[in-house]
C-alpha positions in Angstrom: 0.1 -0.1 0.1 1.2 3.2 -0.6 0.3 5.4 2.1 0.5 2.6 4.9 1.7 3.4 8.0 4.4 0.8 9.4 4.3 -0.2 13.4 7.8 -0.7 14.4 8.1 -2.6 17.7 9.9 -1.2 20.7 13.0 -4.0 20.0 13.3 -3.0 16.5 13.6 0.7 17.5 16.2 0.0 20.3 18.0 -2.4 17.7 18.5 0.8 15.4 19.5 3.2 18.0 22.3 0.6 19.2 24.6 1.1 16.1 24.0 5.1 16.4 25.4 4.9 20.4 28.3 2.4 19.2 29.6 4.9 16.7 28.8 7.9 19.2 31.0 6.0 21.8 34.0 5.3 19.0 33.9 8.9 18.1 34.1 10.2 21.9 37.0 7.6 22.7 39.0 8.8 19.5 38.4 12.4 20.8 40.0 11.6 23.9 42.7 9.5 22.5 43.6 12.5 20.3 43.6 15.1 23.0 45.8 12.8 25.2 48.4 12.8 22.2 48.2 16.4 21.7 48.9 16.9 25.4 51.8 14.4 25.6 53.2 16.1 22.1 53.1 19.6 24.0 55.0 18.3 27.0 57.5 16.4 25.2 58.4 19.6 23.4 59.8 21.1 26.6 62.1 18.2 27.1 65.4 17.5 25.2 67.9 14.5 26.2 71.6 14.8 25.1 73.6 12.0 23.9 76.0 10.5 26.2 78.5 12.4 27.8 82.2 11.7 25.7 85.5 12.8 27.0 88.9 11.6 28.5 87.1 11.7 32.6 83.4 12.4 31.9 81.7 9.4 29.8 78.7 8.5 31.6 75.2 9.8 31.7 73.4 12.7 29.9 72.0 16.0 30.3 68.1 16.9 30.1 66.7 20.2 29.0 63.5 21.1 30.4 61.3 24.2 30.9 59.5 25.0 34.4 58.0 28.2 35.0 59.3 29.8 32.1 62.9 28.8 32.9 65.3 26.6 31.2 67.0 24.3 33.4 69.9 21.6 32.9 69.8 18.3 34.5 72.5 15.6 34.9 71.4 12.3 34.4 71.3 9.7 37.5 74.1 7.8 36.1 76.3 10.4 35.5 79.7 10.1 37.5 81.3 13.1 38.8 84.7 13.2 37.5 87.8 12.9 40.0 89.3 16.5 39.4 89.3 19.8 41.0 87.4 22.9 40.1 84.7 21.3 38.0 82.2 23.7 36.1 79.0 23.3 33.7 79.9 24.8 30.6 77.4 25.4 27.5 78.3 26.0 23.8 75.8 27.7 21.6 74.7 26.8 18.0 77.5 29.7 16.9 80.3 28.2 19.0 80.2 30.5 21.8 81.0 29.3 25.3 79.8 30.0 28.4 81.1 29.0 31.6 78.5 28.6 34.3 78.3 27.5 37.9 80.6 24.9 39.9 79.7 21.1 39.1 80.3 20.6 42.9 80.1 23.2 45.9 82.1 22.9 49.0 80.1 21.6 51.9 82.2 23.1 54.7 84.0 21.4 57.5 81.0 19.2 58.6 79.1 18.7 55.7 80.1 16.5 52.2 80.3 18.7 49.1 77.2 19.3 47.4 76.5 18.4 43.6 74.7 21.0 41.6 73.0 18.1 39.6 70.5 20.8 37.8 70.9 24.5 37.4 69.0 27.4 35.3 70.5 28.5 32.0 70.8 32.2 32.3 68.4 34.4 29.7 71.4 35.7 27.8 72.4 32.1 26.2 70.3 31.8 22.9 70.3 28.3 22.4 72.5 25.4 23.8 74.2 22.9 21.4 76.4 21.4 23.8 76.9 20.8 27.8 80.3 20.5 28.9 82.3 19.3 32.2 85.1 21.7 32.3 88.1 21.3 34.6 88.9 25.2 35.2 91.9 24.1 37.2 93.8 22.7 34.0 91.4 24.4 31.6 90.1 21.6 29.9 87.0 19.7 28.7 86.7 16.5 30.7 83.5 15.3 28.6 80.7 16.9 26.5 77.3 15.7 25.2 75.3 17.4 22.4 71.7 17.9 21.8 70.5 16.5 18.3 69.6 20.3 17.5 70.4 23.4 19.2 67.7 24.1 22.2 66.1 27.1 22.1 66.3 28.9 25.4 63.0 30.1 25.6 62.3 34.1 26.6 61.4 35.0 30.0 
C-alpha cells in the first residue's frame, strides 16, 4: 500500500539506535585519544635529552633540558659520574660556537658537611640556544666530557 503506516516494535527501534550509540562511543574515545596525544606532544616539546657524555674523564650519563615556570633547566642524569678532578664547572656551547662558563659542578659543604653536587642548574637568559653541555675543569683548563643535543635547544624567552 502506498500510504500505509508501518508499526515498529520497541525492540526494533532499540536495535536501530544501538549502532548509533556504538558510533558515538567510538567518536568520543577517538576524541579523548587525540587530546591525550596533543597533550603528550606539548609536554615532550619542552624536554630534550642529550647524547651520552664523551670525553677523557666524563663519559657516562646524559643531560636533560626542560622548561619549568619559564626557566630553562639543565639536569644531569642519575647515572652521571662526577670526574675526579678539581674545580669542575658546567659549560655550554651555543649553535654559533660561543662558550658560556656557568656554575661549579660541586660546591664545598664545609668542614662538617659533604660537598654538594649541582645536578641541576638554570640556564641564564643571555644564552640564545644550547648545542652542547660540557664538564670543564677550570684548574687545568680542559673539557673533561661533552654531551650534544640533536638540534640546538632554544632557550625560551622570559
